[in-house]
Each structure stands twice: as C-alpha cells, then as structure tokens.
N, C-alpha and C positions, 0 to 999 in steps of 0.2 A: 713413219710407215715403211715397212720393209718392201723392197722390190721396186721402189719408185725410181724414175729416171732422175738424172741430175736436175737441180732446181732451176737451171737456166733454160730449159726447153720442155715443151709439152710432149708427152709420149705420143707415138704414132697412132695408137689405137684411140686416143682421145682426139688427136688432131684430125683423123680421118672422119670422125663422126661429128665434130663440132666445127662451125665456121669461124676460123681464126683469122686475125689480121696477118699480113705478111711478116710482121715483126713478132718473134716468138714471145709468149707470155710466160714469165718465170712462175713455176708452181708456187713458190713461196709468196709471191704477190697475190695469187689467187687465194691461197690459204688465209692470208691476212684480210683480204677483201670480204670473204664470206661472213665472219663474225661482225664486221663493221655494218654490213647490210642488215643482218639479222637483228642488230641492236638498234637500228634506226626506228623512228616513230612509225614509218610506213609498214614495217614488218613486225615490230614488237606487239602491235595490236592485233595481229593475225597469226595465231599459232600454227594453223594448218598450212598457210602459205610459207611460213618459216620452215616447217617440216619438209614440205615439198622441195624448196630450194636447197635445203641442207642435204637431202637425200640425193638429188641428181648431181650436185656439185661434188659431194664426197665420193660417189661412185665413179665419176669421171676422173677425179684426181687419183683414185686408187687403181686406175687402169681398167676399170670394169664398166666402161660406158656401154659395151655391148649387152650388159645385163639389164639396162634401163628399158622398160617397156610399160605400156598401160597397166598390165597385170602386176608388175613389180611395184609400180607407184601406188596402185590400189591397195596392195598388201602392206607396204611400209608407211604410207602417208594416210590413207583412208581407213586402214586397219580392216580391210575386206579381203578375205582369202578366196572367195568364190566369184571374183569379178569376171564378167563376160563383156569384152569391148564391143562385140557385135551388136548387143542390145542395150548397152549401158553407156551413156555419154558423160558420166561423172568426171572421169579423169580429163577428158577434153575440156569440159567446162572449167575445172580447176586450173588446167594449164593456161587457158585464156585469162583467168584471174591473175595468175602469176605473171604473165607477160605485162598486164596492166600495172601490177604492183612494181615490177622492175622499172617500167617507164616512169612511173611516178617518183620512184627513188632517184633515178638518174637525172630527172628534171629538177630535183631539190637537193637533198643531202649529198647525193653522189655525183653532182655535176663536175667536181674537180678530181674525181677518182682516177687513178692511173690505169685501171683496167675496168672494163664493163663486162658484167656477166649477163648474158641474154638467153632467151629460149626461142629459137627459130620457130616460125609458124609451121604447124603440122609436124613438129618434131618434139622429142622429149629429152634430148641430150643437150646440155647447155653449150653455149658458145662463149668464148673468152676473147675480147678484143682489147688490144692495148692502145691507149690514147697517146697521140703524139703531142705531149705537153698538156698543160692545163687548158680546159675548155673556156674557163672564165678567169682571167687574171684580175681578180677582185679581192678585196679585203675580206677577212672572216666576218666582220660585222655586216658588210653589205650582203654577203651571201646568206647569213643567218636571217636577215630581214627579208630577203627575196624568198627563201624557203618557207618562212612563216607566212608570207603573203600567199604563196601557192596553196598552203594548207587551208587558209581562210577562203581563198578563191574557189577551191574545189567544192565547197558547200553551196555556193550560189544563193545563199539566203541574204536578205537585205542588209542586216547588221553585219554579216560576215563580209559582204562586198566592201563596205566602208573600211573595215579592218584591213582587208587586202589592199585597198587603195593606199592607205596610210603606210603600210609596210613597203610597198613598191616605191612610193615617193621617197621614203627614208633611205631605201637602198640606193636610189639614184642620187640623192643628196650626198651619200657617202662615196659613190662611184658614178660620176656623170656619164661615162661612156659604157655603162653596163647594158649591153644590148638586150639580154634576156629580160632584165627588169623593165627596160623601156617598152619592149613588146608586150610584156605582161600588164603594165599599167595602161597601155593603149587598148588592150583587149578588155580590161576592167572598165574603162570609160565607155567603150562600145556597148558592153553588156548593160551598164547603168543607163545608157540612152535607150536601150530596148525596154528597160524595166521602169520607165516613167520619169527619168530625169531629162532636163531640157537639152534637146539635140543640138541646138545652136550654141550652147555652152560647151558641150562635151565632145561632139564629133570633130570639130577642128583640133581639139587637144589630142584626140585619139590619132588623127592623121599625123600631126606633128611628131608625136612620140614614136609612131610606127616608122616614119621616115628617118628619125634619129637612130632607131634600132637598125634599120637597113644600112645607114651610113657606116655604122660600126660593125655590122655583120650582114653582108650581102646574101648570105645563105639562109636568113631567118624566114622560114615559110610562114610562121605565125605573124610576123610583122607585115609581110606582103598581103596576107589574108585580111588583116585589119584595114589596110589601105583599100583593098577590094570592097570590104564592107562599107566603108565611108563613101566610096564612089557609087555604090549601088543604093544604099538606103538613105543617103543624105544629098549627094550630088545628082542622083538619078541619071548618072552617066553609065548606062547599062553595058554598052560595048566595051568601054574602058575597064569596067569592073570585071567583065568576063575574061579579058586578057590577063588581068592581074591575078585572078583566082587560078587560072590555068598555070601561070608561072609558079605560083605558090605550091600547087600540087606537084608540079614537076620537081621542085626543090625537095619536097618531102611528102611522098604519097601516103605516109602513115601518120601524118599530123591530124589528129582528130578534130581540133578546132578549125583547121582549114576546111575539112570536109563539111563541117556543120555550117560555117559561114557561107561557103559556096552553095550549099543546099538552100540556104535562106535566099540567096540571090536568084537561084533557079525558080524558087516559088514566086518571087516578085515578078519575074518575066513570064510566068505562066507555064513553066516547064516542070510541073509538079512531079511527073513520073521520073524525070531525070533527078530531081531533088531527092526522091525516095531512094534512088540508087546510091547517091552520095551518103545519105543517112545510113543505108545498109553497110556501106564501107566503114563508116565510123563505128557501127555496132560490131562489125567483125574485129576491129582493132581493140575496142573496149566494150566487150559484151556485157559486162556487169555495171556499166556506168548508168546511174539513174537519170542523169541529165541527158545523155545521148539517147537512151531509150524513150524518154519523155518527148524529146524533139522528134524522133522518128514517128511516134504516135501522133504528134501534131500534124505531120504531113499526111499520115493515113486519114486523119480527120478531114483535111482539106480535100482529099481524093474521094471522100464518101465511104471509106472502108471502116465504118464505125465499129463493127463487132470486133474486128482485129485490133483496132486501137484500144477499145475498152478492155479487152483481155490483157494487153500489154500494160496499160495504165493501172489496172487493178493490181497487178503484181508489183508495179513500182510503188503504189501507195502502201502496200503491205510491207515492202522492203524498206521504204523510207517514209514513214507516216507523217513526218513534219515537212516534207518537200512540197510546197504549195503548188508548184507548177504541174505536178502530176495530178493533183486533185482538180485543178483548173481544167486541164485537158479532159479528164474523165467527165466532168460536169458538162462540158461543151458537147462531147460525144453522146452522152446519155440524153441530152436535150433533143438530139436528132433521132433518137430511137424511141420516141414517145414514152419516155420515163421521166416526166416532169419533176416528181417529188425527189427521186434519186438524184436528178441533175441539180436541183436546188440544194440538196444536202451537200453534194460534192463542191458546188460553187461557194456555198457558205463556209465550208471548211477551208477552201482556198483563201477566201477573204480574211478569215480569222488568223490563219497561219502566216499570212503575208503582212499582217498588221494593217489590214484594210488598204491594200494596194489598189490604186484607181482602176486598173484594168480588171481586177477581180470583181470589184464592185460594179463595174460596167456590165460585165457578163452576167452577174447576178441580176441586175436590173433588167437586162434583155430577157432573161429566163422568166422573170416575173411577168413581163409584158407578154411574152409568148403564151403564158397560161391564162392571160386575161386579167391579171391582178395589177391594173394600172396604178392604183394608189401606192402599192408597194414599189413599183417602178419609179413613180414620181418621187417617193421618199428617198430612194437611192440617188436620184438626180440631185435632190437637195443636199444629201450627204456629200456628194462629190463637189457641189458648189461651196459648201463649208470647208471642205478639205483643200480646195484650190486657194483659199486665203492663207494657207500655211505651206503647202507644197505645190509643185508643178503638176497640173492635171492636163494631159494632152487632149486636144480637141477630138481626137479619134475616140477616146473613151466616152466622152459625152455623146458623140454621134452614134455610138453603138446602142445606147439606151433609146435615144430619140428614134432611130431607125426601127428598133424593136416595137416601139409604141405606135409606129406608123406616121409619125410627124416628120415627113421628109424635108420640109422647109428648114426646120431647126437642125435636122441632121446635116444637111448640106451647109448650113451656116457654121456649124461646128467643124466640118471638114475644111471649110475655107480658113478657119482659124488654124487648124492643123497644118494646112498648106503654108501659111505664113510662119508657123512655128518650125516648119521642116520636120514635123513629128516622124520618128522612124517608122512607126507602124503604118503610116500612110503608104509606104512603099509596097505593102501587101493589099492595097485597096482593090486591085483587079481580081484578087483570088480569095480573100478571106471571107468565109461563110457568114460572118456576122454583118456583112454589108450587102447580103444578097438582095434585100428588098429595095436597094437603091439602083440596081443595074438597069432597070427599064427607063429611068429618068434621064433626059438629055444632059443634065448637069453632071451626071456620072461620067459620061464619055468625054465631056469638056475638061473635067478635072484630070482624067487620065492623059489626055492629049497635052495638057500643060506640064505634066510630069514626064512627058516623052515616053510614056508607057505604051509601046507598040506590041501587038500580039505577035509572037514569034512563029515562024512556020512550024506546024506540028505541035503547037502549044496545047496543053490540056485545057478543056473547058472548065469554067468555074463550077464548083460543087453546087448542085441544085438544092 
C-alpha cells in the first residue's frame, strides 16, 4: 500500500481515532491478524460481519479512518447508498453484532493472539491493542478443546452442554492450571444445576473449579461470578453472594455472564427491578444473544410485564426456533394473558425441543391445571414420576403441578424434598409466579425463613 507509515508504528490519523495500547502496534501484525480472524469459524459463517470488519480495518490501515461513518459502512457493507442514520439503526445494530463476534473470537480462537482488534462502543473506527505476552500459556491441544467447548456451550442445548462439559474437562486434563477452562467448566456445572441436574452433586464442583480458576487468575470475573452463584442459589448466603458479585463486576463490567448471574441473585432477593437493569446491561453488551434476551424476558415475566416479554420472546423463537427456553418463557407469559391454547402450544413445543425436560413438563402440567384439565395435569405428574426413575427430577418441578392443581399439602411436601435436595430453583421461591398460590399458607413463610430469605428494603412485590 503506497503512502503507509513504517510498519513499526500506527499512523497518527489512525491512532487519534482508535484506542490503542501505550505500546505501538506494528501495521504488519494487524495485516496478518485480519485474515486470521476472517478465516475463523466465528466469522467464516457470517459474510456480512466479515465484510464489516474487513472494511473498517482496511480503511484504518490505509490512513483513511476519517472516512469511516455510518453512511460509508451502509454503502460498502450493507450495499445501501441512501442510508439515513437519523431514522435507520441498521448500522448500529450490525456494529453491536460485530462487537459480540469479536468478543466471541477472542474468547476462543484468538485468545493467544498478539494483537486484539476491537470496535469501541458508539464508535465505528477499530481499535488495535497489543497483548503483553500470551494470555494463556497452554498447549495447542488444550486450547482447541477449550475453544470447541465454548462453541458447544454457546448453544445451551442439553446435548450440547454435555459436549461442552467433556471438552472443558479434557482441556483441564491437558493443562491443570488453565484458568479459563476451570471457570468455563464451573459455569457449565452451574448451568446444568439450573437445568435439572442434582445441585448437591454439581454445585460443590462448580465452587471448587471456580476457586481453582481464581487461584490461577485473580482477575477472572467469570470465576468470581460462579462463586457468587453458588453462594446465592446453593448456600443461600445472600450477603456474601452480593459482595462476590459486586467484586466480579468491578473486575470486568462487560462480562455478560456475570451480569446474568448477578441478575439471578437479585431476583432471588426480591430486587427484580434491579435485576432487569443488570439484564439490560447484558443486552447492551450482546444485543443479538438469544440466551440474554430470553433471560431478560424471564425477568419481565416476573415483573408482570407480559406484553413486552411476549414481543421479545416471539422474536427470539423466530430467530432460534429450536431454543426451548424461549418457547418456555413465551408459554408462561401467554398463560398470564388469558391465551391458554397458545400457552399450551408454546409449552408443548418447549417440552418437545428439550427432550421432555422436567421443568418444561411441570409448566405444561400447571397450564393444564389452570384451564381445568386436571386429568391431563395428573398424567404429566405420572410422566414426571416415571422420568424420575431414570433422571433427577427436582422437587420444585413436582410442586409446580401440585400447586397448579390446588393440592397445597402435596406441593409443600415436594418443596420439603427440594429443600433437602438443595434444588437451585428453590432460591426463587419468594418471587417465581408458578408458586403464587402458596404464598398465603404459613408453611410458605416458614420455608423462606429456613432459607434465610429476608425481604430487602425496597424489594419488589411478587408478581400477582
């Protein structure tokens, strides 16, 4: 390229627009970095994101960073010559997607790269940051296993979770002090505990792995967040969890998983409006994430903002038709808007897509009970009983159907079982709408007291 500065320094017109590290980034390294990123699985499957990144980096390297604008991106990437940034947000949306793609790349394939290419928030000119040495001094085999685990983990489907767990375990077998793999496996165990695996088996493992990650990397926000999750959902040590989460956010305010785990803790302590703010932060960081948007909708459901949640969940179901959690949330919300048949359809889809996950069957049974079809609800209870001979079924799931049928004695008996199991979903007993019918019973307050669940000052009231 004619007219470029020497390869050992970035030109002033690029440096003034991009946030660079104090150490100059050689242009040749940036040139080599770009095709490596574009060839990665993260970008190879997204031609438009590849075009976006190629355009802004090439312009910056040519000394033409000043030409980068929403209009120029629309013309060169979106192939739109009549773009009006005042009324059209397409470029801003695509820029948010690009930031998420870059984060995904540097969490996996690019974790050892010498230079990081970024896109600062509310800007369209790339940043180039030079790493001070390798981020993970690990073998190629360990890193490939970790990267493969992250790809499985991103899908959050039951079979993919197991694949992710095995990959992270194998990465740690190859590199026992691989902090990122330890934190990832800890998070995997935590999520599995949420999705119907025995908490007493998995949560201590999650804590142990997270602490091991912290021992190897004291700046791991993801590891601290998992410790906070275990303290909140398993130990019911609410104040300690609060301190741990705040420390995790201080370490990395842009860690999406930390924001979501903290939001879950805030829901458990009745601070649902604060939880929604944390979910909004996660959405700002990863606006296209189906998982993050579905989680935000779950909080909207708890707050009683059903119409808003339905709109969001409907779009998530259209974007990711096989993501069962979106169908589950949609069914729960539709049930509260007097749309019983639509709710049943969504909940049945969630059950089918999840391979008859106990929580999906429980919500379907409650929906049947709500519309007066007690035989169908009883049949789903029988299905859960049969399922429990093969897999773990938390007492909370059985309690959901019994509560929906109005059988409070059996519901509380199941919750006592959940208490002994230390079932993770029990931590939301104070706020989860599926337990609404239990709140007037003295046994409900007694159970919350044993969990040390005190209402915090200014806490939201449970959804009616």
